[in-house]
N, C-alpha and C positions, 0 to 999 in steps of 0.2 A: 088801817095803815098796813102795808105789806112788808114782809120780811127783806132785808137787804143783805147781800153777800159780795164780798170782794174776793176775786181770785188773784192773788198777789204774785207777780212774776209769771203771768199766765203761760207764756211760751206758745204752744200750739193749741192752747184751750182744752187740753185733755181733762181738766177737772171742771172748770166753769161751764163749758158748753153742754156736757151731758147733764150736770145739774139743772141748767136752765131748761132742757128739753124735758127732763124728767118732773121739774117743778115750774111750769110756765108762769105761775102768778107771783113768783118772787122776783125781785130786782137783782140782777147780777151785773157787776162791774168787773170786766177784765182789765187788769192794770199790767201793761207790757212796755217797756221803754224801747225795744228794739223795733226799728221802722219796718223791717220785712215781715216780722211776727205780727206787729200791729195791723199791717195791711192785710195779712192773711186772716186774722181774726175778724177784721171788718167785713171781708169777703164773705167768710162763712156766716157770720151773723145775718148779713142781707140775703144770702142764698138760702138759708134755712128759715128766714122770715122770723127771727127771734125778737119778739116785742120785749120792751123794757130791759134790753140788754145793752150796756154801755161799754165801749172800748176806749180806754184811756192810754195815750201815749205818754206816760209818765213813769218815773222810777218810784219805788214805794216811798222814798223820802221826799220827793217832790209831792206826790199826791197827799202824803201825810200833812204837808204844809197847807194844801188846799182844803182837805176834808178830814181832819183829825177827829176821831171818835164818830165817824158817819154811819157805820155799818153795824148790824146786828151780829155779823159773824164774818170772819175772814179765813180763808184756806190758802195753804201753799204746799207745793211739791218741789223738791230740787231747787229751792230758793237760795240758801246759804247755810252755813253751820247753825246749830240750834239756837245759841244766844243771839247770833246776828239776825236770824229769822224772827226771833221774838222781838228785836228792836224794831225790825222793819214792819211787822204785822200787827202787833198789840196796839200801837197808837191809833190804828184805823179803826178800832173796835170800840163801841160805846160801852159805857159801864153796864155790867151784867151781860156783856156779849161774849162770844167765844172765838178763839183762834185755833184752827185745826191744822195740824202740821204733820205732813207724812215723813216718817224717819226710818232709817235702815237699822237703827239700833234702838233698844229700849230707852226711855227717858230716865235718867238717874238723878236724884236730887243732890247735885254737886253745889258747892258754894258759889261757882259762877252762874249756874242756873238760878238759884235763889236770888242773886243780886240782880239778874236781868229780869226776873219776875217781880221783884220788889220795886224796880224803877217804874213799872206800869200798874202796880197794884194788881197783880194777877196771880193765879195759882194754877198748878197742874191738877185737873181732875182726875184723868186717867191716861194710860198709854195702852191702847187696845191692840193686841197682836192680830195679824192677819196674813194670809198667804195668797200669792198670786198662783194661777193655774200653771202647773207644770214646773213649780219651784218648791224646793224643800226648805229654803230659808224664810224664817219669819220676818215680816216688816211690822212697822207700828204706825198707828195713827194716834199722835198726841193731841189731847184735848185740853185747851187751857181756858181759864174763865177770868174775865177782867172784872175786878171788883168795883 
């Protein structure tokens, strides 16, 4: 069985498409509700010949209704504030799966965060700092695991 990944709120595919190119054996689903972005993602998928790449024109909420717990992992960048992103992404991930979330600030265990994680039986594994080239400010990749 292959690994499955959802790119939630894909936009221009900046996360999901490079992952698919680097790891062609995994199944990647790009979830994007905006028609023009959806059309672009389909065009790029066809032009690059990306096999086992699915593009879904749904919001995370709608996709969740169709395929809750369907993915081994989900990833999002610039989706929504932290707690809202967790509400959108965690339900898409199966038990023992991961949700990776790009953040501009480190993730602090606030009561709101703890409540959002408890709702989906998840926990913060780590918040990994990184820097983009030519930037001095650290960014963070938050890694959550669903129990």
